[in-house]
Structure formats: structure tokens, C-alpha cells
C-alpha positions as CSV (number, residue, x, y, z in Angstrom):
1,M,165.5,126.2,43.6
2,T,165.3,123.3,45.1
3,L,161.4,123.2,46.7
4,D,160.9,120.8,49.7
5,V,157.1,120.3,48.8
6,P,155.3,116.8,48.0
7,D,156.3,116.1,44.3
8,R,152.9,116.1,42.2
9,V,151.6,117.4,39.5
10,Y,148.8,119.3,41.2
11,Y,148.4,121.3,44.1
12,R,145.3,122.5,46.0
13,I,144.8,125.8,47.3
14,K,144.6,124.8,50.6
15,E,147.8,123.0,50.0
16,V,149.5,125.8,49.1
17,C,148.7,127.7,52.0
18,T,149.9,125.5,54.6
19,L,153.5,124.8,52.4
20,T,153.8,128.9,51.6
21,G,152.1,130.2,54.9
22,L,149.8,132.2,53.1
23,K,146.4,133.2,53.1
24,P,144.4,132.2,49.8
25,H,143.3,135.5,49.5
26,V,147.0,136.6,49.2
27,L,147.3,134.0,46.7
28,R,144.0,134.9,44.7
29,Y,145.8,138.5,44.8
30,W,149.3,137.5,43.5
31,E,147.7,135.5,40.6
32,Q,146.0,138.6,39.0
33,E,149.4,140.7,39.8
34,F,152.4,138.8,38.8
35,R,152.2,136.6,35.4
36,D,154.2,133.9,36.9
37,I,151.6,132.5,39.2
38,K,148.7,130.7,36.6
39,P,147.0,127.9,38.5
40,V,144.8,126.1,36.1
41,K,141.0,125.3,37.1
42,S,139.6,121.8,38.1
43,P,135.7,121.6,36.3
44,S,134.8,122.3,39.9
45,G,136.2,125.3,40.0
46,Q,139.1,124.5,42.3
47,R,142.7,126.1,41.9
48,L,145.4,124.1,40.8
49,Y,148.8,124.9,40.9
50,R,151.7,123.3,39.5
51,R,155.4,123.1,41.0
52,K,156.2,126.5,38.4
53,D,153.5,128.1,40.1
54,L,154.5,127.2,43.7
55,E,158.6,128.5,42.6
56,A,157.1,131.6,41.5
57,I,155.2,131.8,44.8
58,F,157.8,131.2,46.8
59,T,160.2,133.6,45.0
60,I,157.7,136.8,45.4
61,K,157.1,135.5,48.8
62,G,160.9,136.3,49.4
63,L,161.4,139.3,47.6
64,L,158.1,141.0,49.0
65,Y,158.6,139.6,52.8
66,D,162.4,139.0,53.0
67,K,163.6,141.6,50.8
68,K,161.1,144.4,51.6
69,F,160.2,144.9,47.8
70,T,157.1,146.5,46.8
71,I,154.3,144.6,44.5
72,D,155.7,146.8,41.9
73,G,159.4,146.4,42.6
74,A,159.2,142.8,42.7
75,R,157.0,142.4,39.1
76,M,160.2,145.1,37.9
77,Y,162.5,142.7,39.5
78,L,160.9,139.3,37.8
79,S,160.8,141.2,34.3
80,R,164.4,141.9,34.5
81,Q,165.2,138.5,35.4
82,R,163.4,136.8,32.7
83,R,164.7,138.8,30.1
84,V,168.2,138.2,31.2
85,M,167.2,134.4,31.1
86,D,166.3,135.2,27.7
87,E,169.3,137.0,26.4
88,I,171.4,133.9,28.1
89,K,169.2,131.3,26.0
90,A,169.8,133.7,22.9
91,E,173.8,133.3,23.3
92,L,173.6,129.3,24.4
93,R,171.3,128.8,21.2
94,E,174.3,130.7,19.1
95,I,176.7,129.0,20.4
96,V,175.2,125.5,20.2
97,E,174.4,126.5,16.2
98,L,178.2,127.3,16.1
99,L,179.1,124.3,17.7
100,E,176.8,122.3,15.5
101,R,178.6,124.0,12.4
102,G,181.9,123.2,13.5
103,T,182.9,126.3,13.2
């Protein structure tokens, strides 16, 4: 997914709200419901989101708002996607090992 957002390491919650069109309380709620959103906290307690958090937020927003998933449905969908990606990575590792052995 290509995001049209400024390229920085961290984004404050206000910036994320502006970029996503979501309210701060929605982001804070989603942090509790989805393990893919894990902002770090600054020394002053400010939430700092990374690019991977933004990607997860946009994906979740699409599932909930556009595709009309429930929170549980979106969680299950994302979990399935992670499992598929893990399987693909494992298969690719096996292919690399075979190629390295020359078989």
C-alpha cells in the first residue's frame, strides 16, 4: 500500500487524525482493539505513530468504513492475512535454502 503522507519517522495523533479523517478517541480505541497499531509514547506521554501504524490504520478504516466489517470481523480478517503472509515467508525461505544448496 502506498500512502500519500509526509515521509517522517513519527506522526503525532493530531497529524494522524488529519491524514485519516478519524477522531482521537477512535484511534485510541483502535489501539486497544487491534495489535497492529502500537504508537510509542514520548517522554511527555504524547502518542507517536510510525508509518506502519498509519498503514494499519488506513487498512482498518477501509475494512470498517468501506467494507462494513465489524471490529471482530476486521480482527479475524487481519489475523488470517498475517497467517497467509507467514506461510508465504516460510515457503520463500525454503526456496532460498534450496537455491543456496544448489538443488
